[in-house]
C-alpha positions, -999 to +999 in steps of 0.1 A: +479-300-042+476-338-040+478-349-077+477-386-067+440-380-059+433-359-090+415-365-123+434-349-151+423-339-186+450-333-211+443-320-246+467-331-273+475-359-248+480-388-271+515-380-282+545-357-274+546-336-243+509-343-235+514-381-234+547-378-215+529-358-188+500-382-188+523-412-181+538-393-151+504-384-137+493-421-141+525-432-123+516-413-091+480-425-091+461-398-109+431-407-131+441-394-165+419-386-196+436-375-228+418-358-257+429-358-293+416-357-329+433-388-343+415-420-335+445-442-344+468-422-320+443-423-292+440-461-296+477-465-296+481-444-264+453-463-246+469-496-256+503-485-244+493-467-212+473-490-189+445-471-172+445-442-196+411-429-207+407-413-242+382-389-257+382-379-294+380-341-300+392-316-325+397-287-302+399-262-331+361-266-335+338-247-311+311-274-312+336-302-303+351-282-275+316-278-260+309-316-264+343-324-249+336-303-218+302-319-213+314-354-219+344-350-196+323-337-167+296-364-172+320-393-174+346-380-150+327-360-123+359-358-101+377-339-129+397-312-112+428-306-134+428-294-170+460-291-191+455-272-223+483-287-243+470-292-278+488-271-304+500-269-340+530-251-354+529-238-390+558-224-410+541-202-437+557-185-466+572-150-459+545-125-451+553-106-482+540-135-502+504-146-508+489-161-477+460-185-472+441-172-441+425-206-435+458-220-421+462-190-398+426-193-386+431-230-378+463-223-359+447-195-339+417-217-332+438-246-319+465-227-300+445-198-286+407-202-289+407-238-276+426-232-243+406-200-236+373-215-244+379-248-226+390-229-195+358-209-196+337-240-202+352-261-174+358-233-148+324-236-131+330-273-126+366-268-113+355-241-089+331-266-073+360-290-065+379-289-032+411-282-052+417-277-089+441-264-115+442-251-151+475-255-168+482-238-201+511-247-223+527-217-239+563-216-252+596-199-248+588-183-281+560-164-264+588-142-250+611-139-280+595-151-313+609-167-344+598-144-372+592-172-397+565-186-374+546-154-367+512-169-360+524-197-337+546-173-316+517-147-314+493-174-301+517-185-275+523-149-264+486-144-261+483-176-240+509-162-217+489-130-213+456-149-208+471-172-182+484-142-162+449-126-162+432-159-154+456-165-124+450-130-111+412-134-113+413-168-096+434-157-066+416-168-034+397-196-052+404-234-051+417-233-087+454-228-093+466-215-126+499-228-140+518-219-172+540-246-187+566-230-209+585-255-230+617-248-249+624-266-282+617-302-273+623-333-295+587-340-306+569-340-339+554-306-334+553-289-368+564-321-386+588-350-382+624-342-379+620-305-373+628-307-336+653-336-335+679-312-319+655-302-291+657-312-255+650-350-251+613-355-243+618-376-213+643-353-197+620-323-203+589-341-190+607-352-158+618-317-150+584-302-159+565-327-138+588-319-108+579-283-112+542-291-113+545-312-081+564-284-064+535-260-070+553-236-094+531-211-112+554-209-142+574-240-152+602-234-177+632-254-186+666-245-201+662-217-225+626-211-217+634-208-180+658-180-190+634-163-214+605-161-190+625-140-166+647-121-190+649-083-192+638-064-223+674-059-233+681-097-230+650-105-250+660-081-277+695-097-279+679-132-281+656-120-309+685-108-329+702-141-326+671-161-335+663-138-364+696-128-381 
């Protein structure tokens, strides 16, 4: 697929992994649109990335997802690549303690409902393009979870499953389906400082972008590359180390 001629929409694209990938698509000549919920971050991204288009959207809300899909197609009719990258990561109290369901509901809506719904909303438009792609960002934790982040890990496992089904159903169509599987990356996901010991963002983005350009259906890196192909015995061993 020639991404230099593509129009790419990236949710959660004004910071972190989303913005790092946006910069790389821009560098090869793609038209790039990023969506996010924070006006100030969108303005900063537009000011620091010449040529970048921005759309405000809180993807956790169904009405805003519908509006985003409609506006993206109207303003960028050549849109042919969608990267469902937006995500949040909560670290709730132990499950034996009192829980506020609202935080779980918001995490599920952002991490799972949004990529599924946006894929369904935009698929008719993508199928009408000569070539297209849906890229869903999961996590190495989809394969071996951290027990203190049960909802986050469950949403990423569900996205892995949904992406496999979507890819199978779209075999023989112009739309490729890619799963991007990050390991722990040095971003502000979940809060500042929580991932300072993760893979450097630029190193991760370079490797992941190479995998995208090479046409890989699953793009892991480091530990997540190991986890996506690990046996059940290996995954059980990793789970024991992650959750002593």
